[in-house]
C-alpha positions as CSV (number, residue, x, y, z in Angstrom):
1,X,93.5,83.3,121.8
2,X,90.4,83.7,119.4
3,X,89.7,87.4,118.3
4,X,86.1,88.3,117.6
5,X,85.0,91.2,115.5
6,X,82.2,93.5,117.1
7,X,80.6,95.2,114.1
8,X,81.4,95.7,110.5
9,X,84.9,94.4,109.0
10,X,87.1,91.4,108.1
11,X,87.1,88.3,110.4
12,X,90.0,88.0,113.0
13,X,91.8,84.9,113.2
14,X,93.4,83.0,115.9
15,X,97.0,83.4,117.5
16,X,99.3,82.1,120.4
17,X,99.7,83.8,123.4
18,X,103.1,85.7,123.5
19,X,105.0,84.6,125.5
20,X,103.4,81.3,125.8
21,X,104.5,77.5,125.9
22,X,104.4,74.6,123.5
23,X,100.8,74.3,121.7
24,X,99.1,71.3,121.0
25,X,97.4,69.8,118.2
26,X,94.5,69.2,120.6
27,X,94.5,73.0,121.3
28,X,94.4,73.9,117.8
29,X,91.5,71.6,117.0
30,X,89.3,72.9,120.1
31,X,90.1,76.2,118.8
32,X,88.9,75.2,115.1
33,X,85.8,73.9,116.8
34,X,85.0,77.0,118.4
35,X,85.7,78.9,115.5
36,X,83.1,76.9,113.4
37,X,80.8,77.1,116.0
38,X,80.5,81.0,116.1
39,X,80.7,81.1,112.0
40,X,84.0,82.6,111.8
41,X,87.0,81.1,109.3
42,X,89.2,78.6,110.6
43,X,92.3,81.0,110.7
44,X,95.5,81.3,112.5
45,X,97.9,83.7,112.2
46,X,101.4,83.9,114.4
47,X,105.4,85.0,113.9
48,X,107.4,81.8,113.5
49,X,110.0,82.9,115.3
50,X,108.1,83.6,118.6
51,X,106.3,80.4,118.2
52,X,108.4,77.9,116.1
53,X,106.3,74.8,117.5
54,X,103.1,75.8,116.0
55,X,104.0,75.1,112.5
56,X,104.3,71.8,112.5
57,X,101.4,71.3,115.2
58,X,99.0,73.5,112.8
59,X,99.9,71.4,110.0
60,X,99.1,68.1,111.9
61,X,95.6,69.8,112.7
62,X,94.9,69.7,109.1
63,X,95.7,73.3,108.4
64,X,97.9,74.8,104.8
65,X,100.3,77.5,106.3
66,X,101.6,79.9,103.9
67,X,105.1,80.9,105.5
68,X,105.0,84.7,104.5
69,X,108.1,87.1,104.6
70,X,107.4,89.7,107.3
71,X,109.4,92.9,106.6
72,X,109.6,96.3,108.4
73,X,110.3,99.7,107.1
74,X,113.6,101.4,107.1
75,X,112.2,105.2,106.6
76,X,115.7,106.5,105.4
77,X,115.6,104.1,102.5
78,X,112.4,105.5,101.1
79,X,112.9,106.1,97.4
80,X,111.2,109.5,96.0
81,X,107.9,109.7,95.2
82,X,106.2,108.8,92.2
83,X,105.0,111.5,90.2
84,X,101.7,109.9,89.8
85,X,100.9,108.0,92.8
86,X,98.9,109.5,95.3
87,X,97.1,108.5,98.8
88,X,93.2,109.1,99.5
89,X,91.2,108.5,102.5
90,X,88.2,106.9,100.8
91,X,88.1,103.8,99.1
92,X,86.7,104.3,95.3
93,X,85.7,101.3,93.3
94,X,88.7,101.4,91.7
95,X,90.8,99.9,94.7
96,X,88.5,96.8,95.1
97,X,88.4,96.4,91.6
98,X,92.0,96.5,90.9
99,X,92.9,94.4,93.9
100,X,90.4,91.7,92.8
101,X,92.1,91.7,89.6
102,X,95.6,91.5,90.6
103,X,95.2,88.6,93.2
104,X,93.4,86.8,90.5
105,X,96.5,86.2,88.9
106,X,99.4,85.9,91.9
107,X,102.5,86.5,91.8
108,X,104.6,89.4,90.0
109,X,104.9,88.2,86.4
110,X,102.7,89.9,83.3
111,X,99.5,88.8,82.7
112,X,96.5,89.4,80.2
113,X,93.7,91.5,82.9
114,X,94.3,95.1,82.2
115,X,92.3,98.2,81.7
116,X,90.0,96.8,79.6
117,X,88.7,94.6,82.3
118,X,89.1,97.0,85.0
119,X,86.7,98.9,83.0
120,X,84.5,96.5,82.7
121,X,84.2,95.5,86.2
122,X,84.0,99.3,87.1
123,X,80.8,99.4,85.4
124,X,79.0,97.4,88.1
125,X,81.0,98.2,90.7
126,X,80.0,100.0,94.2
127,X,82.0,102.7,95.5
128,X,82.8,102.1,99.4
129,X,84.3,103.9,102.0
130,X,86.7,102.5,105.3
131,X,88.5,104.5,107.7
132,X,91.8,103.1,106.2
133,X,93.9,105.3,104.0
134,X,94.3,103.9,100.1
135,X,97.1,104.7,97.6
136,X,96.6,104.5,93.5
137,X,99.1,104.8,91.1
138,X,96.7,106.7,88.3
139,X,98.8,107.3,85.4
140,X,98.0,109.6,82.5
141,X,95.9,108.1,79.9
142,X,95.6,104.9,81.7
143,X,93.8,105.6,84.8
144,X,94.4,103.4,88.3
145,X,97.0,100.8,87.7
146,X,97.8,99.7,91.0
147,X,96.3,100.2,94.4
148,X,97.3,99.3,98.1
149,X,95.5,99.9,101.8
150,X,97.3,100.9,105.2
151,X,95.7,99.9,108.3
152,X,96.5,101.5,111.6
153,X,96.5,101.0,115.1
154,X,98.0,103.1,117.3
155,X,101.4,103.9,116.3
156,X,101.9,100.9,114.1
157,X,100.8,100.6,110.5
158,X,100.2,97.5,108.5
159,X,100.3,97.8,104.6
160,X,98.2,95.7,102.7
161,X,96.3,94.8,99.5
162,X,99.5,95.7,97.1
163,X,98.4,95.0,93.6
164,X,98.9,95.7,90.1
165,X,96.5,95.1,87.1
166,X,98.6,92.0,85.6
167,X,99.1,94.0,82.3
168,X,100.9,96.5,84.2
169,X,103.5,94.9,86.1
170,X,107.4,95.2,85.9
171,X,106.7,98.8,86.0
172,X,107.3,99.6,89.5
173,X,104.1,100.6,90.4
174,X,103.4,98.3,93.4
175,X,106.6,99.4,94.6
176,X,105.7,103.3,94.3
177,X,102.2,102.6,95.9
178,X,104.1,100.9,98.9
179,X,106.2,103.7,99.5
180,X,104.0,106.4,99.2
181,X,101.8,104.6,102.1
182,X,104.5,104.1,104.1
183,X,105.8,107.8,103.8
184,X,102.1,108.8,104.6
185,X,102.3,106.9,107.7
186,X,105.5,108.5,108.9
187,X,103.9,111.8,108.5
188,X,101.1,111.1,110.2
189,X,102.7,109.9,113.3
190,X,103.4,105.9,112.6
191,X,106.3,104.7,114.5
192,X,106.5,100.8,112.7
193,X,105.5,100.2,109.7
194,X,105.1,96.5,108.4
195,X,104.0,94.2,105.8
196,X,103.8,90.4,104.9
197,X,104.8,89.5,101.3
198,X,103.1,86.3,99.7
199,X,106.3,84.9,98.8
200,X,110.1,86.1,98.2
201,X,109.8,87.2,94.9
202,X,107.0,89.5,95.9
203,X,109.3,90.4,99.2
204,X,112.0,91.9,96.8
205,X,109.8,94.3,95.3
206,X,109.3,95.6,98.9
207,X,112.7,95.3,99.9
208,X,113.6,97.8,96.9
209,X,111.6,100.4,98.4
210,X,113.0,100.6,102.0
211,X,111.7,97.1,103.6
212,X,113.9,94.8,105.1
213,X,113.0,91.3,106.0
214,X,112.7,90.6,110.0
215,X,111.2,86.8,110.8
216,X,108.2,84.8,108.9
217,X,104.4,85.3,109.2
218,X,102.6,82.3,109.3
219,X,99.3,82.5,107.8
220,X,97.3,79.2,108.4
221,X,93.6,78.4,107.0
222,X,91.3,75.3,106.5
């Protein structure tokens, strides 16, 4: 299935039907051709455990596949709130700027980009507003050091875009932001909160704040 967005927002991806049969290389190539025709990214996402045969097929069709740990929240394992993490209903410039700096240096290891780089980017950043919920770790004297976003569909919430300034890593801020978004989602009636981690190392950050791995999310692109 190929999803096509209506209006503003992120472009959608293709995914296999569930339950479905065994995908073929020809089918994946046909979808990629259609994606090119309508000008959307050649992207596929699926859960490996529900469609295990698609992994090899996607690679044979020329796609690169990230196998990301897929985790769900155990609500009773949420830690106590962090005193300097808060949830906001808008998306200030800090959210996009901190996320951009964080993802420019993947992983969990400390790096060089910090508050000076953040402030330089903020000088020309434009505030935005979305329908999603966002959380920030806003520390006294340092400002926003970590951010994250929660996207909701019905009673299901996906947490995405968790990022910490590289120079502020290893302080528990990414986990605290994740936990606060999860807590906010539960308070607003969510029945399921989940996320995908970029690696097993990153997954351990989320496991420490109440998430457990249940499957593998496959994210394929050209």
